[in-house]
Every structure is written in structure tokens, then in C-alpha cells.
Phi, psi and omega in degrees: 000349185262355180254167168243147173235149172241128188246128176248131178236115178245142187232130175275125177272160182288350178275003178099349184263179176242144174247131178247133173240123173249127181244130171248117191259127176252119177298155174301332179259015174295140180285163180295321182298312184294315183299317173297318175298319179297314176304320179287319180296328179297317185286324177297309179299330175292318176301317179294333183264022176089010176067039181231010184276155163260130184256135187232132173268124179237134178244151190293132181094345183230039181292148169290157185291331176304308171300318176297326178292350168284336189233093182267134010265351189196168169255125180237080183310142181258156180291156172094188186190170186244283190292332178289338181107347183294155179268135174294141179277124178285123187251127176287119184291330183286342191236114179258128181278115173300128174229150175245138180234150175248128176252125175229145174129137177268321179260319171232156183254128170272112174251140189217130174276134179236169180303138181285079186207147173310329183283358178278332184291152174205173179275350192261345189237178177244145185230148176238122180253111187256107182251172182299319185255350182200145179250128178254139168250112179261117181261112173302139186304334173266007179276152187258178185296315184305314179295322186286326173304312178296319182291331175296325180295322174287329173302314180297322179289323176300312184297319182283315196278313184261353185236001185057028179074016194238059169207170188277160173231131178227142169255131180247121183269132173305124183112337176277128183263212185290356181291328180275126186295326180284327175294316177307314173304316182297304188296327185300322183297344175256013180085017181114169177279142169218146180294144179273149175294141183285335176234133177254158171256049183291141190301339191243009184277331185274163175277149175288137177290138180284123186264161177301136183280135177234136182245128178236136176257135175275109188223115177056041172085002176241152170270118178251131178292140171253123181278143175201153173264331175216130183279107188236165181298333186293345178286339183262130184254139185294347184254016181224167177245139185230153170240129174253104182264111182248023183086264178291339181229133176235136176250128173255124181247120180246122186298153182300329180261010179287151178279162175299326177291324175296327182286317178300315180296318177300315180299316179299319184298320182293325179292319178300320183291323186282321183292315178299326181266003176054046173264064179302332187274348191285144176263148179242125175234127187239141184210157176269150173308124182106340180236048176283142178282162174305314184295325178291317179300323185292344177288349181261142182291331184214124183219108186294153178288136174233146183299143178299143177271107192278128173228133183280164173304331174296339196288131171079358182296316177307314178299315186290324178291324178297313193294314178299324182287334182286337179268009178088009185262155179282121180252007181303128176100335182301324179281000171297136185290149173280154178308144179294312185240160177218158177284130176295145174271119177261336181062014175237142180274132186270006177264013188284196183247130187249132165233139187225135177237145167262143178273128183235090185074241178258004180244171180235145175240120183294133174272140170296156180306324181283349180249013187289337185253008179250099186254159180246136183293350173267002184244175178236139181233158174230135176235150178230130183225127182244139181206166181274124179269198181289324188222359186202166177280129182255153183223131174242131178235123182228162174244144174234123182255121173293153187292343182244017173293156182263159190293322183299323177289326176307304184303316186290325176298310177299319183292313180298318176293324175296325176287333171300317183292314180302318181294331179277007182065038185055025181269347178271152172269140180247131183236155174226118190238153178238143181310128177093346185238029175289143188271174182301317187307316182304315186275344173296318183287309184267350177068306180216169176213139171244120181249119180261157174291150177087205178191163180249344189288146175310321184293323177289320177301319183288320182299316184279338176290313178295332178255012178055038177271153175283145176273106181259024184301141178304141182229123189292334181272355188267182177273141181205149175225133183241132170270134182256129183216168183127154181271356180176180178299340182282350180218025187290146182222148173228117189242121184293130178234176183294136184276067175228159186286340174296346180280338179295156176213130185294348176274002182228171174252153182225155170241126174241126178221156166235197179287346181236357184213154175227138174236142172242141184239128182250102180296144183291353181254006181277164183254172180296328178296318176307314181294325177291328180292333184282332178289329178283324183282339174305319179299325183279319186270314185213091189257354187272351183232139178294151184248154175250118185282136176233124180260140186306123183104340184228039183283155175279170180283330175303321182291320175298320183305305182303330180270009179079019185104155182269130175229173184291135166226176186282128174240027176257152186297126177267113182288141178293131181290124177294139172283127181280157176281146178291156182229133177252130179252131176265113180249131170253117177245103168291175186299150179123177178267131181232145176240140175252122178248124177264000000 
């Protein structure tokens, strides 16, 4: 409790770069000097990592959920200290000190030791009483099942850590009196039962009142307030550091061109401001220009869209190696390049059973196994995949909507899929997919995909007839051009495009056929893997005729004739779109009608 710690969390993102989160944790007995030193060292660590980390100030008992998520199931600070001069408490292994803890939180647990007294208990929280022979979990009557589950994880942690797994565990429900043997034993430790007050003045039950937002500029060692009518991005200058004070949360924004000394000074100023105002519960988040968090941007009425700063996984690796080497750690192998490709994790067994239906009006038509990977852009499909999970059979029911499918059949597809989930007694997982946005799991199930123009469903046919549109649905005997794409055999696709030369692109391979001939076209910017995929897709598209290979720049007249003549097409390299990392949102909806607008 008398020390300060710096925690570095590094996450590898799907675009190949790293995200760094640095937390400096201050024990409740940490001196002001140590707190200031921790803030400065955090800035130096960020500089060593390339100046793109987000930094968090954490104080004992008021940790952010982000920090607590690193230490499952909880953080339990120990008395004493090292660097600060505090003495560690010597614990006699023969003597166990009875302690009372309060647990709060549904997702991560805030654990705090409170005085071992009946007055510490209340109806809103969960308490853990750790005695020499038994651990009691007291569930307040107003606590929820998620909180009780998380508290139980803490009980198990205490049992394994402090009792070597050799003690009894008992649950005591608020409201059960002496009639329950374990409840009687629990209350006896407090000197007998006495009613608890129905409403407590616990310091953390109420919500923080929203304070007026203040913007302060760090200039020549001083914090100067900035007046504004509307908080906008234009108020921030790239050569300065700023403090955005929102009461319970403070943000330190450091311009990209600021010096290391400016950043250290701004961090010290924020620490002094909190200490001087006795705001021990306030959180501080520090960030560099260009790496702002979503919560920081949300405080501004206007924040212009900025392109993502692309950083390779090699960026900053040398600085990290030098930093670790200075600490006496072996960095051999750290500078070796990471593998270029990696196997995607699908979490789905690829040996399961697949069924696919095409939606036809308000009904569905089962497809033969040979047709299961052949979709039309004007149609909707339902698929059901069953496979063996870890301890039971899993079922996935999904809908796939073509880009030109009609609204009526999309609604019908959702309704039919929902009925299938109900028939499975709601044991199935339901997914909704759109053409061109299929996830890895989809291709694990289907292996490959061919998307044809037009549609076969009654809804699509009715739509084009009512609107006087030509039916351009794919015909095996007609003229068709397919673009072959995918990063490998596990997600290869053939997408039918307009059969004109302007549809070509040097970054892809293509298949062109009519009723009598088949051509493959190899773009100059394609790889050997791309060319391997075209051979695999030929079997699915047109396996009854031999193909003639056409390399870009050496095409035959017949090839251009089928495409209606040669015209200009794109010959520039298409950059692969980086897959973004998933984000999870938690929504609390009180009673009433709510609309979500994207």
C-alpha cells in the first residue's frame, strides 16, 4: 500500500501494429514524491515506445475497470511498502488475521478491505469475511447475480492464495437469521445479529455529479485556463500540452511536436492539481496527438475525422529492445521479424454438417450439396451448420443477404431463421451476414463462394418485372466474367462482374467464359497464390471446357472480342483493407422507447 507501480499492457492489433496502455498505480500510502516520479517515468516509457501509448493514473481503491481486467479476479494490495521506506507487515503463518472485504462490480471486481465490524455491512454490496477456518460470502439483498458470481471468484482466489485451498466456504444470504446454521455462525463473529439500515451512505453508491468542463493550457510551467463557448478541436495546438478537467476524469493531451520536458511538466502539473484539490478518486488519462481515445473525443462538440496512423509491428521494436536490455533482460530474438501470415482463428470445427436454403417469397427451398456455395446477388439464403463443440453439439443458423436482394425476402429470411432457432429450443446461435462482409467463420464453413449476378427467387423476379428491368441472371451458356479474390484457399471467392474490359484490374485474376470457350486472365500485380486460386475456382465455375490462359499485355484478339473491345482499366495496386479490431458496447436501456441511429 506504500508503493507505486507502472504496468505496461501491449496488444497486437490485426493491422500489424501494437497498442500500448501504460498505467501507474499509486498505493494509498504513497508519498507525493513517489507519485510525481511515477508520472514522469510513465512519460519516459511512452517516449521509449514511440510516443503513442495511452497513459492512466490509478489510485488504490479507485482503479479503472481496464486495469482491473488485467488482474483476474481482483487486486488485493498488501500492507507496507518497499521503495517508499514503509515496512512490510510481518505475518505469522500460525496466526491468521480475520479480514472483511467489500466487493463491487459486475464485470470486474473492486475489492476493498473495510473494518471488521457490523457497521461496515449494508444491503447493497457483497462482503467476504476471511477467517482462519472458513470464508463467508455475505450477499446483500440488493446485490445482483452477476456481482455474486464475481465475488465467488474472489472467494476462490482467497482460498487458494491464503489458505492453500484448505478451508471451508459458506454463502450467507442477507435476511436469513439465526435459523440458518452458517448464517448463525457468521453473525456470531460480529457479536450477534442486528438489523442493517435499509439505506446506507456508502461512498460509492451514488453517481458522480457532472462538473463543469475546464480546459487548461500548460505554458512555461503554469496552467492557464482557456475560455471557450464551444469545446472544439481547434482549441488544441500541436506544440502545446493541455489538461481537460471533467471532474471525476482528467485528460492530459500532448501535441505531437511537444518536447519530452513539456510532457513531463504537464504530467507533474496534473498530479499536483489533483493532490492540491484532494481529488484522490479522479482518474487521469494521458495521450499523444493522433492517438486520442474515443472517450476523450466525445467530450468535444466537434472532432474532425483523422486517418489512422499506420505503424508496422517493427516500429519502436528497437526502442523496446534497448529499454529491456538496460534493465538486464535478454532481448535476443526480439528484433527478428514476425511471420508475414498467420492462421486465422475461426473457433468453429470445419467438419460439421451444413444445410443451405434459398428464400423464395415467404418459403425456403433446400439446395443440393453441390449448389451450397453458389449464391446469387439478388437472393437471400439461410444456412444451418451443426458441429461438435467442447462439451456439446453446437448449432449456427445464419442468413446471407445479396446486395441486390429485395426487402420483402430479407424480412422473410429473418422470420424463417427465427422460427428455426425457436425449433432448436433457442440453443442455436443466430447470425446475419451481408454480401462482401462475410467473416472468417463463414468461409470455414463454406470453404469457397461463388456470387452470380441476378437472382432465381420469386421475389427478385417479381421486382425486376414490376420495375421494367432486364434480367441479367447468370447463365452457364452465356457470357460471364468472374473476379477471383481471397487471401488463400480458406476464403477464396469468385464474384461475377460486368463482362466488359473496364471491369479488369491488374491486382486480380479473372475467369471469362461463353458457351464455347473459357479464358483465364492473370493481372501483372497478382501473386502465385492468386494464380493458384483461379485454378481452384475454375472447377466450380466451368469445369466442362479447357481454359486458355491470358497474361496481361499478351491477350489474344478473341479475348478482347468477347469483352466488346479493349478499353482502359485500372492497373494500380489495390491495398488490402486492414481488418479492424472488434469493439464491444454495453448498453443500459431503462423503460421506454429508444432508437439507435448509426
